[in-house]
C-alpha positions as CSV (number, residue, x, y, z in Angstrom):
1,M,-6.7,-23.4,22.9
2,N,-5.8,-20.1,21.3
3,Y,-6.0,-21.7,17.8
4,V,-9.6,-22.9,18.5
5,Y,-10.6,-19.4,19.6
6,N,-9.0,-17.9,16.4
7,I,-10.8,-20.4,14.2
8,L,-14.1,-19.7,15.9
9,I,-13.7,-16.0,15.5
10,Q,-12.8,-16.4,11.8
11,L,-15.8,-18.7,11.3
12,I,-18.1,-16.1,12.8
13,F,-16.8,-13.3,10.6
14,F,-16.8,-15.6,7.6
15,I,-20.5,-16.3,8.1
16,F,-21.2,-12.6,8.9
17,F,-19.4,-11.3,5.8
18,S,-20.9,-14.0,3.5
19,F,-24.4,-13.2,4.7
20,S,-23.9,-9.5,4.3
21,I,-22.6,-9.9,0.7
22,L,-25.5,-12.2,-0.1
23,G,-27.9,-9.6,1.4
24,Y,-26.7,-6.9,-1.0
25,G,-26.9,-9.4,-3.9
26,F,-30.5,-10.2,-2.9
27,L,-31.3,-6.5,-2.7
28,L,-30.1,-5.9,-6.3
29,K,-31.6,-9.1,-7.6
30,D,-35.0,-8.7,-6.1
31,K,-35.6,-5.0,-6.1
32,I,-33.9,-3.8,-9.3
33,L,-33.1,-6.7,-11.7
34,K,-36.0,-9.0,-10.8
35,I,-34.2,-12.0,-12.3
36,D,-33.8,-15.4,-10.7
37,F,-30.2,-16.1,-9.8
38,N,-28.5,-18.9,-7.8
39,F,-26.4,-18.3,-4.7
40,G,-23.2,-17.8,-6.6
41,E,-24.6,-15.2,-9.0
42,T,-26.3,-13.4,-6.1
43,G,-23.1,-13.3,-4.2
44,I,-21.2,-11.9,-7.1
45,L,-24.0,-9.3,-7.5
46,G,-23.4,-8.4,-3.8
47,F,-19.8,-7.8,-4.5
48,F,-20.7,-5.4,-7.3
49,V,-23.2,-3.5,-5.1
50,L,-20.6,-3.2,-2.3
51,Y,-18.0,-2.0,-4.8
52,V,-20.3,0.8,-6.1
53,L,-21.4,1.6,-2.6
54,S,-17.8,1.9,-1.4
55,V,-16.7,4.2,-4.2
56,L,-19.8,6.4,-3.9
57,I,-19.6,6.7,-0.1
58,N,-15.8,7.4,-0.2
59,L,-16.4,10.4,-2.5
60,F,-17.9,12.2,0.5
61,V,-16.7,10.6,3.7
62,P,-14.0,8.2,4.8
63,I,-15.2,4.6,5.4
64,N,-14.8,4.4,9.2
65,I,-15.6,1.4,11.4
66,Y,-19.1,2.6,12.3
67,L,-20.1,3.1,8.7
68,S,-18.7,-0.4,7.9
69,L,-20.7,-2.0,10.7
70,V,-23.9,-0.3,9.6
71,I,-23.3,-1.5,6.0
72,L,-22.5,-5.0,7.1
73,F,-25.5,-5.3,9.5
74,F,-27.9,-4.0,6.9
75,G,-26.7,-6.6,4.4
76,S,-27.1,-9.3,6.9
77,I,-30.6,-8.2,7.8
78,V,-31.6,-8.2,4.1
79,F,-30.1,-11.7,3.8
80,L,-32.1,-13.0,6.8
81,N,-35.3,-11.5,5.4
82,N,-34.7,-13.4,2.1
83,I,-33.5,-16.8,3.5
84,K,-37.0,-18.3,3.3
85,N,-36.9,-17.9,-0.5
86,I,-33.9,-20.2,-0.9
87,S,-34.6,-23.9,-1.7
88,I,-33.4,-26.7,0.5
89,S,-31.2,-28.2,-2.2
90,S,-29.5,-24.9,-2.8
91,R,-28.9,-24.5,1.0
92,L,-27.3,-28.0,1.2
93,I,-25.0,-27.4,-1.7
94,F,-24.1,-23.9,-0.4
95,C,-23.3,-25.4,3.1
96,L,-20.9,-27.9,1.5
97,I,-19.1,-25.3,-0.6
98,F,-19.2,-22.9,2.4
99,L,-17.5,-25.5,4.6
100,L,-14.8,-26.2,2.0
101,S,-14.2,-22.5,1.5
102,F,-13.9,-21.8,5.2
103,I,-11.4,-24.6,5.6
104,S,-9.3,-23.1,2.8
105,S,-9.6,-19.6,4.4
106,L,-7.8,-21.0,7.5
107,T,-4.7,-21.4,5.4
108,I,-4.5,-17.9,4.2
109,N,-0.9,-16.8,4.0
110,L,-0.4,-13.1,3.4
111,H,2.1,-12.0,0.8
112,D,5.2,-10.3,1.9
113,D,4.2,-7.1,0.2
114,H,0.7,-6.8,1.6
115,L,1.9,-3.9,3.8
116,L,3.2,-2.1,0.7
117,Y,0.2,-2.3,-1.6
118,Q,-3.1,-3.7,-0.4
119,L,-3.2,-2.6,3.2
120,P,-2.2,1.1,2.6
121,Y,-4.8,1.5,-0.1
122,I,-7.5,0.0,2.2
123,Q,-6.4,2.3,5.0
124,Y,-6.4,5.4,2.8
125,K,-10.1,4.7,2.0
126,Q,-10.8,4.2,5.7
127,E,-9.1,7.3,6.9
128,F,-9.7,9.8,4.1
129,K,-12.4,10.6,1.6
130,I,-11.2,10.4,-2.0
131,I,-8.3,12.8,-2.5
132,F,-7.9,14.0,-6.1
133,G,-4.2,14.2,-7.1
134,F,-3.2,11.6,-4.4
135,V,-1.6,9.5,-7.2
136,F,1.4,11.8,-7.3
137,L,2.6,10.3,-4.0
138,N,2.5,6.7,-5.1
139,D,1.9,5.3,-8.6
140,F,0.0,2.3,-7.1
141,L,-2.8,4.6,-6.0
142,A,-3.6,5.5,-9.7
143,Y,-5.6,2.4,-10.3
144,S,-6.3,-0.3,-7.8
145,H,-8.2,-3.5,-7.8
146,G,-11.9,-3.3,-7.0
147,F,-11.4,-5.9,-4.3
148,Y,-9.5,-3.3,-2.3
149,D,-12.5,-0.9,-2.5
150,V,-14.8,-3.7,-1.2
151,M,-12.3,-4.8,1.4
152,A,-12.3,-1.3,2.9
153,L,-15.9,-1.9,4.0
154,F,-15.0,-5.0,6.1
155,K,-13.1,-3.3,9.0
156,V,-14.5,-4.7,12.3
157,P,-13.9,-3.6,15.9
158,F,-10.8,-5.0,17.7
159,Y,-9.7,-7.0,14.7
160,E,-9.4,-3.9,12.5
161,N,-8.2,-5.0,9.0
162,R,-6.9,-8.5,10.0
163,L,-9.9,-10.2,8.5
164,V,-10.3,-8.4,5.2
165,F,-8.1,-11.0,3.5
166,I,-10.9,-13.6,3.7
167,I,-13.0,-11.5,1.3
168,P,-11.2,-13.0,-1.8
169,V,-12.0,-16.5,-0.4
170,I,-15.7,-15.6,-0.1
171,F,-15.6,-14.3,-3.7
172,F,-14.1,-17.6,-4.8
173,M,-16.7,-19.5,-2.9
174,F,-19.5,-17.6,-4.8
175,F,-17.6,-18.2,-8.1
176,I,-17.5,-22.0,-7.4
177,F,-21.2,-22.1,-6.5
178,F,-21.9,-20.2,-9.7
């Protein structure tokens, strides 16, 4: 029974995270670029917006859980406002790719070194604003992957950072749809 509960929770957050990312993609696509993109391109644009937003916000404040929730809910609201503009055929194809991506997200196996590289960087972004000269403590902090900056925005109550590792699966889902 516990497995079913965990799968249901992961499905809820997979949907919530995907909608939020798409919402930011719609925001950039409709308000700034004004170009017609498909779901995949819109999702990748959403990742770009969230990356820039994460770096800019972290210059001034740490990315705490309340800020993360505000950012995620805003993206979901923007998505729900734009859902009427999506064609039925695009919705059906997206649902199929979404289902396959979600099934693949259930098999995520963390690397042995996730506590040494990925998670500490994400936690630094969540606990501190950008600290200049921090690289002298650990060479890995000199340049990190943009995914880690985006993943820092997906901390949720109770589950903390346990669900941030489905973000690469969501990116892969948008890439496949593209």
